[in-house]
C-alpha positions, 0 to 999 in steps of 0.5 A: 501706690495706694496712699498711706492716709487711705491705708491707715483709715482700714488698719484703724477700722480693723483694729478699733472695729467700728467707724466711730473708734476708728475716726476717734483714733485717727483724730478725724471725722466718720465720713473721712474714714469712710472716704479714705476706705472707699478710695482704698477699695477702688485703688486695689480694685477689691472690697476689704471690708463688709459692713453690717448694721452692727459689726465690721468684717474683714473679707479674705482680700482685707485679711491678706491686706492686714497685715501690710497695713499693720507693718506700715503703721509700726513703721510711721510710729517708729519714724519719729523716735528715729527722728529725735535719736538722729537729733540728739545723739552726738555720736556718728559721721561728720565731714568737715573740709578746708584748704591746706594752710588752715588745716594745721589749725583745724585739725588739733582742735578736731583731735580735741573734740574727737577726745572728747566725744568719742561718739563722734566719727571726725573726717577732715577733708584738705584741699584747696578746691572751693567746695560746695557743702550741699553738693560735696555732702559735707557737715562743714567747710571753712572758706576764705574771702568771700561766699556767694550763696544764700543757701548756706549759713556763713559765720565768720572766725576772724581775718588773716594777715599776709606779711613778710617774716625771715630768720634773725640769721638771714636779717644779719646776713642781709640787712634789715629793710627799713622801707618798701623799696629796700626789699629789692635787694632781697630774695622773697618767698611768695606766690607771684612775681609781684608784691603790694604791701599796704599800711593803712591807706598807703599802697606800695606796690613793689618789682622785687627781684624774681622769687627764689621759688614762685609756690602757692603752698605756703607749708613750702614757703615757710619751709624756705623761710625757716631755712634762711633762703630769704624773705617770705610773706606769710599768714600770721597763723602759720608763723605764730610758733616760729615766732613765738620760739624766735625762728622768724622776726617780722620785716617791716612791722606795720606792713602787710601784703594780704588780708582776708577774712575766713568763714565756716560754712554749713547748709542751714538746718532748722532745728539743728542737729545736736551734734552739729550744735556741740561741734559749734560750740567746741571749734569756733571760739578756738578757731577765733582765739587763733585768728584776728578778731576783725579787719583793722581800721585803716 
């Protein structure tokens, strides 16, 4: 395949009419233009330009070559504006992935962004599989706990705290636990059959009665807790509306069962397209407002 630089040297010669003018148009030397033309003619196996002391003339092969060379130049001239448009426009597809429990935080924020930026075509993919933004062709994804990948940018959003919650009716009927040991007489709703409560540096492993339902989906556990089936181990952001409305109350305040950080992850891009910066400026402060700002000290 001929080198684009060689084809452009030929096109400049045909357009400008001399080696001097072609060299000036290409910002190189006359000898460079000559070398590129010779290399192109050797590559194609044909003489393209006839040289005389006074003028240049295209051979038949050169005349047939010229429209293709002109098309290449036009294509290259259009390349930069096309890239500039993609970099500057706040429009087009933008795909975000997150796990199930956090999706209810992210979905309303993305809906607000879509109303503010109607040119964006936002898509939210929800699953509990750890996704690779590069391999899975994602613009952004939310990850929890740890991010081990130097090719990705991980922006900290905050912390999630999992603690114990129950309905006022359940606690009135079954009693308020005052210590972790008193949970042995209660039915817990959680993921797994064992639980370790933490308070500062203090750890308290528990072996409560078998859980009502061993389920790894927080939304199901929240529903069972709201229905008064037991005490649920639930993340703070998920129970916040029920706490505000009085449907749930926190059990054993000061104790928690788990804490983990949340990150917004995306491939490294510099310079960053305008639509990505608009997304970050809109989403980051709203997510951070919904999560704990930092890991509380023991």
